[in-house]
C-alpha positions as YAML, in Angstrom:
chain: A
units: angstrom
residues:
- id: 1
  name: MET
  ca: [-14.98, 61.04, 226.02]
- id: 2
  name: SER
  ca: [-12.38, 60.79, 229.28]
- id: 3
  name: SER
  ca: [-11.17, 57.31, 228.60]
- id: 4
  name: GLU
  ca: [-10.82, 57.83, 225.12]
- id: 5
  name: THR
  ca: [-7.88, 59.63, 223.64]
- id: 6
  name: ILE
  ca: [-8.10, 63.01, 222.16]
- id: 7
  name: LEU
  ca: [-5.94, 63.54, 218.96]
- id: 8
  name: PHE
  ca: [-6.64, 67.38, 218.27]
- id: 9
  name: GLU
  ca: [-8.99, 70.02, 219.17]
- id: 10
  name: GLU
  ca: [-9.65, 73.51, 217.93]
- id: 11
  name: SER
  ca: [-12.31, 76.14, 217.46]
- id: 12
  name: LEU
  ca: [-14.07, 77.38, 214.62]
- id: 13
  name: PRO
  ca: [-15.13, 81.14, 214.44]
- id: 14
  name: GLY
  ca: [-18.82, 81.70, 213.10]
- id: 15
  name: GLY
  ca: [-18.73, 81.77, 209.55]
- id: 16
  name: GLY
  ca: [-15.92, 79.87, 209.49]
- id: 17
  name: LEU
  ca: [-14.73, 76.65, 207.00]
- id: 18
  name: TRP
  ca: [-13.23, 73.44, 207.82]
- id: 19
  name: SER
  ca: [-11.99, 70.13, 206.22]
- id: 20
  name: TRP
  ca: [-10.64, 66.70, 207.76]
- id: 21
  name: ARG
  ca: [-9.36, 63.09, 206.18]
- id: 22
  name: LEU
  ca: [-11.38, 61.37, 209.45]
- id: 23
  name: ARG
  ca: [-9.66, 57.86, 210.00]
- id: 24
  name: ARG
  ca: [-12.30, 55.13, 210.16]
- id: 25
  name: HIS
  ca: [-13.33, 54.44, 213.70]
- id: 26
  name: THR
  ca: [-12.30, 57.39, 214.52]
- id: 27
  name: THR
  ca: [-14.91, 60.38, 216.03]
- id: 28
  name: LEU
  ca: [-15.37, 63.95, 215.46]
- id: 29
  name: ARG
  ca: [-17.59, 65.48, 218.37]
- id: 30
  name: ILE
  ca: [-19.13, 69.50, 217.13]
- id: 31
  name: THR
  ca: [-20.27, 71.55, 220.03]
- id: 32
  name: ASP
  ca: [-21.84, 74.42, 220.12]
- id: 33
  name: LEU
  ca: [-19.88, 76.93, 222.23]
- id: 34
  name: ASP
  ca: [-22.17, 79.47, 223.11]
- id: 35
  name: GLY
  ca: [-26.02, 78.28, 221.28]
- id: 36
  name: GLY
  ca: [-27.81, 78.87, 217.89]
- id: 37
  name: ALA
  ca: [-25.09, 77.23, 215.90]
- id: 38
  name: ASN
  ca: [-25.39, 75.72, 212.53]
- id: 39
  name: VAL
  ca: [-22.88, 73.78, 210.71]
- id: 40
  name: GLY
  ca: [-23.36, 72.52, 207.00]
- id: 41
  name: LEU
  ca: [-21.77, 69.51, 206.26]
- id: 42
  name: MET
  ca: [-21.04, 67.46, 203.49]
- id: 43
  name: ALA
  ca: [-18.83, 64.13, 203.73]
- id: 44
  name: TYR
  ca: [-17.24, 61.69, 201.03]
- id: 45
  name: ASN
  ca: [-15.04, 58.64, 200.83]
- id: 46
  name: ALA
  ca: [-11.81, 59.87, 201.31]
- id: 47
  name: GLU
  ca: [-10.62, 56.85, 199.09]
- id: 48
  name: GLN
  ca: [-13.00, 57.18, 196.24]
- id: 49
  name: PRO
  ca: [-14.69, 60.91, 196.64]
- id: 50
  name: LEU
  ca: [-17.40, 59.70, 193.74]
- id: 51
  name: ASP
  ca: [-18.89, 57.69, 196.38]
- id: 52
  name: ARG
  ca: [-20.28, 60.42, 198.30]
- id: 53
  name: PHE
  ca: [-23.08, 61.44, 201.01]
- id: 54
  name: ASN
  ca: [-26.33, 60.42, 199.40]
- id: 55
  name: LEU
  ca: [-29.32, 62.52, 201.52]
- id: 56
  name: PRO
  ca: [-32.47, 60.83, 200.03]
- id: 57
  name: ASP
  ca: [-30.94, 57.55, 200.76]
- id: 58
  name: THR
  ca: [-29.95, 58.25, 203.89]
- id: 59
  name: LEU
  ca: [-33.44, 59.69, 204.73]
- id: 60
  name: LYS
  ca: [-35.90, 57.33, 203.15]
- id: 61
  name: ALA
  ca: [-34.18, 54.50, 204.35]
- id: 62
  name: GLN
  ca: [-34.30, 55.25, 207.77]
- id: 63
  name: TYR
  ca: [-37.79, 56.20, 207.44]
- id: 64
  name: THR
  ca: [-36.95, 60.13, 208.90]
- id: 65
  name: ALA
  ca: [-36.49, 63.94, 208.03]
- id: 66
  name: ARG
  ca: [-34.83, 64.72, 210.63]
- id: 67
  name: LEU
  ca: [-31.03, 63.54, 211.82]
- id: 68
  name: THR
  ca: [-30.28, 62.17, 215.55]
- id: 69
  name: ARG
  ca: [-28.52, 59.39, 217.57]
- id: 70
  name: GLY
  ca: [-28.61, 56.11, 215.69]
- id: 71
  name: HIS
  ca: [-28.52, 57.57, 211.85]
- id: 72
  name: VAL
  ca: [-26.33, 56.51, 209.61]
- id: 73
  name: LEU
  ca: [-25.06, 59.15, 207.05]
- id: 74
  name: MET
  ca: [-24.87, 57.07, 203.60]
- id: 75
  name: SER
  ca: [-23.19, 57.27, 200.44]
- id: 76
  name: ASP
  ca: [-24.54, 56.85, 197.29]
- id: 77
  name: LEU
  ca: [-23.18, 53.12, 197.03]
- id: 78
  name: GLY
  ca: [-25.00, 52.06, 200.16]
- id: 79
  name: HIS
  ca: [-21.70, 52.53, 202.23]
- id: 80
  name: ALA
  ca: [-21.81, 53.88, 205.79]
- id: 81
  name: LEU
  ca: [-20.05, 56.66, 206.18]
- id: 82
  name: LEU
  ca: [-20.58, 58.93, 209.39]
- id: 83
  name: SER
  ca: [-22.72, 57.26, 212.10]
- id: 84
  name: ILE
  ca: [-24.33, 59.94, 214.89]
- id: 85
  name: THR
  ca: [-23.64, 57.96, 217.82]
- id: 86
  name: ALA
  ca: [-24.37, 60.56, 220.56]
- id: 87
  name: ASP
  ca: [-26.35, 63.86, 220.39]
- id: 88
  name: SER
  ca: [-27.55, 66.08, 223.42]
- id: 89
  name: VAL
  ca: [-29.95, 68.22, 220.45]
- id: 90
  name: GLY
  ca: [-32.08, 65.95, 219.02]
- id: 91
  name: TRP
  ca: [-33.42, 67.48, 215.94]
- id: 92
  name: HIS
  ca: [-30.90, 68.19, 213.21]
- id: 93
  name: ASP
  ca: [-32.13, 69.36, 210.11]
- id: 94
  name: PRO
  ca: [-31.11, 67.45, 206.21]
- id: 95
  name: LEU
  ca: [-33.79, 69.78, 204.14]
- id: 96
  name: GLY
  ca: [-32.61, 73.10, 204.49]
- id: 97
  name: GLY
  ca: [-29.53, 73.32, 202.27]
- id: 98
  name: HIS
  ca: [-27.25, 76.50, 202.66]
- id: 99
  name: GLY
  ca: [-26.87, 79.75, 201.49]
- id: 100
  name: HIS
  ca: [-24.81, 81.81, 198.58]
- id: 101
  name: ALA
  ca: [-23.45, 85.12, 198.11]
- id: 102
  name: ALA
  ca: [-26.45, 86.53, 197.13]
- id: 103
  name: LEU
  ca: [-28.60, 85.66, 199.93]
- id: 104
  name: VAL
  ca: [-26.36, 86.58, 202.35]
- id: 105
  name: LYS
  ca: [-26.04, 90.33, 200.41]
- id: 106
  name: ASN
  ca: [-29.85, 90.66, 200.33]
- id: 107
  name: LYS
  ca: [-30.62, 89.96, 203.76]
- id: 108
  name: TYR
  ca: [-27.30, 91.17, 206.02]
- id: 109
  name: GLY
  ca: [-25.55, 93.72, 203.42]
- id: 110
  name: GLU
  ca: [-22.76, 93.69, 202.23]
- id: 111
  name: ALA
  ca: [-19.16, 93.74, 204.31]
- id: 112
  name: THR
  ca: [-16.13, 92.99, 202.27]
- id: 113
  name: TYR
  ca: [-12.59, 91.38, 203.67]
- id: 114
  name: GLN
  ca: [-11.01, 94.83, 202.42]
- id: 115
  name: GLU
  ca: [-13.56, 96.42, 204.49]
- id: 116
  name: LYS
  ca: [-14.40, 94.46, 207.47]
- id: 117
  name: ARG
  ca: [-11.03, 91.75, 207.62]
- id: 118
  name: ASN
  ca: [-11.82, 88.57, 209.34]
- id: 119
  name: GLU
  ca: [-15.49, 90.12, 210.37]
- id: 120
  name: TRP
  ca: [-16.28, 89.84, 206.47]
- id: 121
  name: PHE
  ca: [-19.39, 88.28, 205.52]
- id: 122
  name: ARG
  ca: [-19.07, 84.53, 204.26]
- id: 123
  name: ASN
  ca: [-21.58, 82.34, 203.11]
- id: 124
  name: ALA
  ca: [-21.92, 78.52, 202.99]
- id: 125
  name: HIS
  ca: [-21.73, 77.92, 199.39]
- id: 126
  name: ASP
  ca: [-18.30, 79.46, 198.84]
- id: 127
  name: ASN
  ca: [-17.01, 78.08, 201.87]
- id: 128
  name: PHE
  ca: [-17.81, 75.02, 200.89]
- id: 129
  name: LEU
  ca: [-16.20, 75.18, 197.28]
- id: 130
  name: ILE
  ca: [-13.01, 76.27, 198.82]
- id: 131
  name: GLU
  ca: [-12.69, 73.30, 201.05]
- id: 132
  name: LEU
  ca: [-13.43, 71.11, 198.18]
- id: 133
  name: GLY
  ca: [-10.87, 73.07, 196.15]
- id: 134
  name: LYS
  ca: [-7.95, 71.71, 198.84]
- id: 135
  name: TYR
  ca: [-9.05, 67.99, 197.49]
- id: 136
  name: GLY
  ca: [-9.04, 68.39, 193.94]
- id: 137
  name: LEU
  ca: [-12.96, 68.85, 194.06]
- id: 138
  name: GLY
  ca: [-15.18, 71.38, 192.55]
- id: 139
  name: ARG
  ca: [-19.07, 72.51, 191.88]
- id: 140
  name: ARG
  ca: [-19.79, 69.18, 190.29]
- id: 141
  name: ASP
  ca: [-18.85, 67.49, 193.97]
- id: 142
  name: LEU
  ca: [-21.58, 69.64, 195.83]
- id: 143
  name: VAL
  ca: [-23.93, 67.23, 197.70]
- id: 144
  name: ALA
  ca: [-26.73, 68.36, 198.97]
- id: 145
  name: ASN
  ca: [-25.62, 68.94, 203.20]
- id: 146
  name: ILE
  ca: [-26.79, 68.68, 206.72]
- id: 147
  name: ASN
  ca: [-27.38, 71.66, 208.98]
- id: 148
  name: PHE
  ca: [-26.28, 70.57, 212.22]
- id: 149
  name: PHE
  ca: [-27.71, 72.01, 215.53]
- id: 150
  name: SER
  ca: [-30.60, 73.58, 213.15]
- id: 151
  name: ARG
  ca: [-34.02, 72.39, 212.86]
- id: 152
  name: LEU
  ca: [-36.95, 73.16, 210.64]
- id: 153
  name: ASP
  ca: [-40.59, 72.20, 211.54]
- id: 154
  name: VAL
  ca: [-43.06, 71.62, 208.37]
- id: 155
  name: ASP
  ca: [-46.52, 72.57, 208.61]
- id: 156
  name: VAL
  ca: [-49.75, 71.07, 206.87]
- id: 157
  name: ALA
  ca: [-48.97, 73.20, 203.23]
- id: 158
  name: GLY
  ca: [-45.44, 72.09, 203.30]
- id: 159
  name: LYS
  ca: [-44.03, 75.80, 204.43]
- id: 160
  name: MET
  ca: [-40.69, 75.04, 206.26]
- id: 161
  name: LYS
  ca: [-40.32, 77.43, 209.52]
- id: 162
  name: PHE
  ca: [-36.74, 77.59, 210.92]
- id: 163
  name: HIS
  ca: [-37.29, 76.53, 214.59]
- id: 164
  name: PRO
  ca: [-35.21, 79.33, 217.18]
- id: 165
  name: GLY
  ca: [-33.44, 78.01, 220.01]
- id: 166
  name: ASN
  ca: [-32.92, 74.75, 218.81]
- id: 167
  name: SER
  ca: [-29.81, 74.16, 220.06]
- id: 168
  name: ARG
  ca: [-27.95, 75.73, 223.79]
- id: 169
  name: ALA
  ca: [-24.48, 76.63, 224.63]
- id: 170
  name: GLY
  ca: [-22.98, 73.23, 225.16]
- id: 171
  name: ASP
  ca: [-25.00, 70.85, 223.14]
- id: 172
  name: PHE
  ca: [-22.83, 68.76, 220.84]
- id: 173
  name: VAL
  ca: [-23.33, 65.64, 218.23]
- id: 174
  name: ASP
  ca: [-20.62, 63.13, 217.74]
- id: 175
  name: LEU
  ca: [-19.78, 61.51, 214.34]
- id: 176
  name: ARG
  ca: [-18.42, 58.26, 214.11]
- id: 177
  name: ALA
  ca: [-16.21, 57.45, 210.53]
- id: 178
  name: GLU
  ca: [-17.28, 53.89, 209.59]
- id: 179
  name: MET
  ca: [-14.43, 54.26, 207.15]
- id: 180
  name: ASN
  ca: [-11.80, 57.18, 205.99]
- id: 181
  name: VAL
  ca: [-14.15, 60.03, 205.55]
- id: 182
  name: LEU
  ca: [-13.41, 63.90, 203.97]
- id: 183
  name: VAL
  ca: [-15.55, 65.39, 206.21]
- id: 184
  name: VAL
  ca: [-16.24, 69.19, 204.66]
- id: 185
  name: LEU
  ca: [-18.32, 71.41, 206.95]
- id: 186
  name: ASN
  ca: [-18.62, 75.58, 207.50]
- id: 187
  name: THR
  ca: [-20.55, 77.36, 210.84]
- id: 188
  name: CYS
  ca: [-22.29, 80.26, 208.59]
- id: 189
  name: GLN
  ca: [-26.13, 80.80, 209.15]
- id: 190
  name: HIS
  ca: [-28.50, 78.29, 208.56]
- id: 191
  name: PRO
  ca: [-30.12, 80.24, 205.15]
- id: 192
  name: LEU
  ca: [-33.96, 80.20, 206.62]
- id: 193
  name: ASP
  ca: [-32.95, 81.36, 210.26]
- id: 194
  name: PRO
  ca: [-34.75, 84.68, 210.43]
- id: 195
  name: ASN
  ca: [-32.15, 86.77, 212.45]
- id: 196
  name: PRO
  ca: [-31.84, 90.41, 210.12]
- id: 197
  name: ALA
  ca: [-28.29, 90.39, 211.59]
- id: 198
  name: TYR
  ca: [-24.95, 88.46, 210.32]
- id: 199
  name: ALA
  ca: [-24.23, 86.57, 213.48]
- id: 200
  name: PRO
  ca: [-22.78, 83.29, 212.92]
- id: 201
  name: ARG
  ca: [-21.77, 81.22, 216.09]
- id: 202
  name: PRO
  ca: [-18.79, 79.89, 216.72]
- id: 203
  name: VAL
  ca: [-18.09, 75.34, 217.18]
- id: 204
  name: LYS
  ca: [-15.14, 73.48, 219.00]
- id: 205
  name: LEU
  ca: [-14.31, 70.20, 216.85]
- id: 206
  name: THR
  ca: [-12.58, 67.43, 218.60]
- id: 207
  name: VAL
  ca: [-11.22, 64.45, 217.38]
- id: 208
  name: ARG
  ca: [-10.71, 61.18, 219.20]
- id: 209
  name: GLU
  ca: [-9.62, 57.53, 218.76]
- id: 210
  name: THR
  ca: [-13.01, 55.33, 219.56]
- id: 211
  name: PRO
  ca: [-13.49, 51.67, 219.27]
- id: 212
  name: PRO
  ca: [-14.81, 50.04, 216.43]
- id: 213
  name: PRO
  ca: [-18.20, 49.07, 216.61]
- id: 214
  name: GLY
  ca: [-19.51, 45.73, 217.96]
- id: 215
  name: ALA
  ca: [-22.33, 43.57, 216.55]
- id: 216
  name: SER
  ca: [-24.79, 45.14, 219.41]
- id: 217
  name: ASP
  ca: [-23.78, 48.79, 218.54]
- id: 218
  name: PHE
  ca: [-26.87, 50.75, 218.16]
- id: 219
  name: CYS
  ca: [-26.08, 52.87, 215.16]
- id: 220
  name: ARG
  ca: [-25.73, 49.45, 213.41]
- id: 221
  name: ASN
  ca: [-29.24, 47.67, 214.65]
- id: 222
  name: PHE
  ca: [-31.27, 50.97, 214.49]
- id: 223
  name: ARG
  ca: [-32.79, 49.56, 211.20]
- id: 224
  name: ASP
  ca: [-32.26, 46.91, 209.06]
- id: 225
  name: GLU
  ca: [-31.16, 48.99, 206.21]
- id: 226
  name: ASN
  ca: [-28.22, 50.35, 208.49]
- id: 227
  name: GLN
  ca: [-27.14, 46.83, 208.78]
- id: 228
  name: ARG
  ca: [-26.80, 46.20, 205.10]
- id: 229
  name: SER
  ca: [-24.71, 49.67, 204.95]
- id: 230
  name: PHE
  ca: [-22.23, 48.23, 207.65]
- id: 231
  name: ILE
  ca: [-21.96, 45.15, 206.23]
- id: 232
  name: LEU
  ca: [-21.06, 46.75, 202.64]
- id: 233
  name: THR
  ca: [-18.71, 48.68, 204.14]
- id: 234
  name: GLU
  ca: [-17.02, 46.29, 205.99]
- id: 235
  name: ARG
  ca: [-15.80, 44.66, 202.74]
- id: 236
  name: LEU
  ca: [-14.01, 47.06, 201.82]
- id: 237
  name: PHE
  ca: [-11.85, 46.13, 204.78]
- id: 238
  name: PRO
  ca: [-11.25, 43.06, 204.76]
- id: 239
  name: GLY
  ca: [-9.28, 41.12, 207.24]
- id: 240
  name: THR
  ca: [-9.38, 44.11, 209.75]
- id: 241
  name: SER
  ca: [-11.53, 44.08, 212.69]
- id: 242
  name: THR
  ca: [-15.22, 45.52, 212.41]
...
């Protein structure tokens, strides 16, 4: 990363919310600062938000129930939104969804802003809606999210179990934008995290310029379906370099 231009960098506290229009061929690195972070993420075509992240298509096109380096986050129209170009964790959860206010209250108790100020208990559902509202989007625009840094194990009966210690301090994941992408995320705890205390963890966000993917790009060639998603995306940008 030292040879690439860092555009900006910031820290996001546990329970925080964030969004950005990530420009095509820039990369967002998310770094787990303390270990045990969870980062819920949704993604949309920034030019046409009705073309948004499609979790079922992303998973079935790449024959997977987890996400790591090489996987591409695909949209409803088969476009490549974000590619996972680097990953020190190796397993990110696409199945667990996100929590809401009632879950947080039942699990951790209640701590209002009036009582705790910035230490009040947030929830992922409301955080997503707050960020979406900044772009004229709302409840009907919610999509299935990814939980970066978290892992769920599934037993033979289909029961999902949270895997503690999946991410350590300093672990990171790189997301390269293959088009102009609206990224919406929050750092609330995973809904299946068994920790009885409200203790969301902070992350660092780094946005940097990165070169466009070439013909031999690992993510592009990870699956045949990935190649098709790249081709469809490049048709949106005729006359520009790939």
